[in-house]
TORLUM-29928 format. One record per residue: residue in one letter; x, y, z of N, C-alpha, C, CB in turn. Coordinates in steps of 0.001 Angstrom, whole numbers, plus 524288, in hexadecimal, padded with zeros to 5 digits. Glycine has a CB too. Layout:
<sites>
AXYZXYZXYZXYZ...
</sites>
This chain:
<sites>
M206552ED59ED2F2208BD2EDEAED66B20A3E2F3DBEDA9F20C022EBC0ED41DL20D772F31AED50B2139A2F78CED3F5210572FDDDED6B3216032F8A3EC9EAT20C4A2FE5CED0B520A1930235ED326207AB304A6ED7D92085D3026CED165G2046A2FF40EDA15200F2301CAEDDE12040F30213EE2CA1FB982FEC6EDEB5L208A52FF46EE1C120D6D2FE4EEE8F720F7630526EE716216232F686EE8E8R210F030748EE1902143830D8EEE24F20E543104AEE42B217D631134EDADFH20B1A30DC4EE1B7204FF3127CEE4A02048231270EEA2F1FDDB31056EE2E3L2066330EDFEEC45201F830C9CEF09D20924310E8EF42D1FF9130202EF191L20DBC312D4EF204210C4310E7EF545211D23172BEF559214FB30BF2EF3F1N20FD53192AEF0992100931FB4EEEAB20F79322D5EF10620D42321A3EEBA7R212543287BEF35F2132132B54EF86320AE032DDDEF90E219A9331D5EF711P20B85331ADEF345207D633549EF304201F933001EF2F42092533A00EECD9S1FFE532B12EF2B61FD7632767EF1811FC34327BBEF8EE200C332238EED9DH200AF32882EFB981FF8F324D5F0171200A432AD4F04AC2055731E05F036DR2015732EAEF0248200D23350AF058A1FA8333679F02BC2074C33B28F0309A1F69633561F00261F091335B4EFF5E1ED2232EA8F01C51EFB733724EF720I1F01C32CD7F039D1EEC832838F067D1ECA932A9CF0C3A1F42632414F06F5V1F1F332F1EF0DEE1F18132C84F11951EE783332BF14491F793328EBF13D1K1F00D3361FF0DED1ECD23395CF112F1E584338C4F10661EF0633F72F0FA5D1E54D334F9F0CF11DE4D334CFF0EFC1DE683322CF12A71D98E33249F0B68Q1E2F032F66F17CC1E34632D1CF1C701E09B32F6EF1F8E1E79332C8FF1E2FV1E3F533486F1E6E1E42C33A28F23CD1DEBE33CA9F243B1E8E03405DF21FAS1DB8433DA8F1F601D8DB33F99F1C5E1D34233CF4F1CFA1DB6133F61F17A8S1D43233767F1DBF1CE503334EF1DE01D063333D7F252B1CE5132A40F1934G1D43B332BFF25D61D40B32F6CF2C871D3C432A55F2BFA1CEBD33095F309FV1D51F327B9F26451D674320C4F26BB1D9BC31EC0F25AC1D43431D77F2490P1DDB231C54F27671DD17319C7F2C781DF103214DF30231E2C231270F2D4CP1DCB731EB1F357C1DB09323BAF3A0A1E22B326A7F39931D89032047F42F9A1E5D4322C9F39A41EA463233EF3C871EB1B32676F3A251EDE631FD3F3D60V1ED1932724F34681EED532A28F31351ED4332F91F32611ED8E32880F2CA5R1E6F533135F33A81E6C233619F35D71E83D33657F3BCF1E19233817F34F1S1E9603327AF3C201E9B433399F432F1F012335FAF42531E91932C34F489CA1F19F33489F3F2D1F87633523F3EE21F9F633A60F3C5B1FB8933022F3AE0Y1F730339C7F387A1F8E534016F35D71F8F03441FF393E1F50D3425EF3185D1F1B7342B2F3EAE1F182347FFF430C1F5BF34816F45BC1ED093481EF476ER1F7BF343CAF47011FB9B342F2F4B0020051345CDF48EB1FCB133CEAF4C28L20308347FEF4408205FF346ADF428D206EF34D49F43D7205F834323F3DE7R201E834FEEF40BE20079353FAF4201200133566AF443C1FEFC3548DF41CBA1FDCB35320F49A51FF0635636F5029204F435542F50C51FB50352D4F566FQ20873353E2F507120B0A351C2F50E7211BD356ABF4DB52083734C33F4EE0R20C7D35A03F4C7520EF235D94F469D2149D35CB7F413C210E43630AF498AW210913577EF40E4213D73574EF3C3021344359F0F380D2140B3535AF3A7BS2170035ADCF3246214A035F09F2E2E210C135A16F2CFE2192136223F2855E20F5935DA6F274820B7035A2FF249420EDC35564F21BD207D535DD8F2005R2113F3585BF200B213633562FF1B282178235100F1F042176735BFEF169ER21AD034F26F233321B4134CBBF24D8215883472AF290A21EBF3500DF25F0I212633483BF28C720D5934776F2A3F20E7C3429DF25F92085234C9CF299DW20B90345A1F2122209E034248F1C522101733F92F199F20626346FCF1742R212F733DEDF1B92218D933E00F1A932171533954F1DA021DCE342FDF1C71A217A533859F2371216E8335B1F243D21208332F6F25302192D33621F25CFL20A5833206F24D02098D3314CF23C62099C32C51F1D48209223345BF2619V20B2A32F31F1A2620B1232D5AF14A820F8232828F15DD20D35332BBF0F98A2136832A1BF17C42177C3251CF19812160D32143F1A2121A0B3251BF1D8ET213613227FF20A92112331D6EF224B20DE731A22F205C20F5831DC5F259AH209B031B9BF1DAF20631319CEF195920A34317A3F14842022531F11F174AR20D07318B9F120A2107A317DFF0E1B213D53119BF1190214BD31E86F0CCEA215553130FF16D2217B430DF8F17D7213BF3076BF188421AB530F76F1D5FA2104930C42F192620C623071AF1B5E209293060FF15BD2073C30915F218CA20984306A9F126E2054030454F0C2B20C79301CBF0AB6200CA30C0DF0546A20FA33022FF0C25214B72FF15F085E215202FA33F0CE221C383039BF074CA2138C2FA81F138D215692F6A1F165C20FDB2F2F4F13882164C2F7F5F1DB7M20B182F67CF12CD2081D2F271F0FE2208F92EF00F0C22205302F40CF0E35L20C252F2CDF06F220CD62EE28F025C211312EB68F045F20E252F031EFBF0A215172EE85F064D2186F2E8A4F07C22184B2E385F0A5421B8E2E963F09E0S214A42E4C2F0E7A212242DEBAF103C20B0B2DB02F0E66211EF2DFDCF173AK20C902DE38F0B17206922DD15F0802202242DA65F0A5F207342D9BEF0353R201ED2DDFEF0E221FE1A2DE5CF12D31FA952E1C3F10AD200562E06CF1866P1F4D72E332F148B1F0D32E711F15541F45F2EBACF15A61ECFB2E62AF1A68F1F48C2EFFDF15611F5BE2F5C4F18B81F35C2F52CF1DEE1F2EC2FB7CF15DAD1F9162F69AF21991F75E2F3A2F27C81F55F2FA16F29211FE052EFF5F2D1CR1F07A2FC31F28C41EF3930062F2D391F13B300EFF32D11EA4B30015F2E17E1F30D2FEEEF345F1F4582FD94F3BCA1F934300A0F3A291F57F2F579F3F52A1FC272FD79F385D2020E2FE82F38A020279303B5F355E205E42F966F3606Y2007E30636F320D2005030A80F2F1A1FCDA30FD1F36451FB2830858F277AA1F7FC30DACF38E51F71F31363F3C341FA763116FF3FB31F0E231597F3ECAR1FDEE30D9EF41842031F30C15F451C208803107DF4261204E6303D4F43FBK20A413105DF3D7E20AD031476F3AA920B6731AEBF3BB620771313A3F384EL207D431A6FF3B4A20588320E4F3A02204BD322C8F41681FD2A320D9F352AR2030B31E1FF441E2013C32196F4B202096731F6DF4CF61F89631BAFF51C0M20C4F320E2F48F12112A31F28F4AA321353324CEF47ED2137C3189CF486CL211AA328ACF449D2141232DFAF439421352330F5F468D2130733056F3FB7G218BC33444F46E7218A5336F8F490521A7D3365DF4EBF215183382BF47DCS218ED32FE7F515921B9D32FA7F55C9220A932EEDF5A0D21A1632E45F561AD222CA32FAEF567F22AB432FADF573E22AD7333C8F570822F9532D31F52EED22831337E2F52B82292333E95F51A02278C3426BF54F92268E34086F4D10N22B8B34460F58AF22A58348CCF5C2B22C5A34CC4F5DD12298D347D3F5F4BQ22DD234D78F54CF22DF9352BCF555022A82353A5F5096233B735564F556AV228D535B83F5216225FE35C70F4FB62263E35C26F4909225453600AF51E1A223C035B92F44B6225D635980F40F52268135F08F3E67222C7354E9F3E47R229BC36013F38FC22B963635AF37BA22569364C3F3359231DA36217F35F7
</sites>
């Protein structure tokens, strides 16, 4: 179990998952967040860091609660990205 947990919380794994989600458009909220943040002129690095951090937090919550992945909560968090940032990204 510990090996699986380390793998699930590993940043490169999350980046690969998020990259696949953006490419495939499934779930749509990930691609939507990516496009919205690009339109807000966020840097690529900042976008990927935010998307990966959001996925990582959702996966950690799933493990802590011992429940299935909460897709609705994940989508809500993705929709909130950039909503309180009125400055142009570096």
